[in-house]
C-alpha positions, 0 to 999 in steps of 0.5 A, a space after each residue: 558523222 553522216 545522218 541516216 537518210 530519211 524514210 521516203 514519204 508514204 505517197 512515194 512508197 506506194 508509187 514505187 510499189 505500183 511501178 514494181 507491180 506493173 513491171 512484174 506484170 510486164 515480165 509475166 506477159 513477156 514470159 507468157 508470150 515467149 512460151 507461146 512462141 516456143 510452142 509455135 516455133 520451138 527454140 528457146 526465146 530470150 526476153 529483154 526488157 529495158 524500161 529506161 529506153 522503153 524497149 521490149 524484145 523477144 527473140 529466138 536463140 540459134 538459127 532456124 533450120 531449113 525445112 
């Protein structure tokens, strides 16, 4: 019979919480930047954040219409 996993030490839990809070802040900043871009250029803006490869992309949906 398998034993239940031991709980994480408090130091690791607080590091994880800090990391999750920082990731949430990064998402909020990206959302804000996408809103600014929408205000300037129109369009909807997609956000891709990949913490594993340390990559953030904010790109407009669709093609730009000629003026």
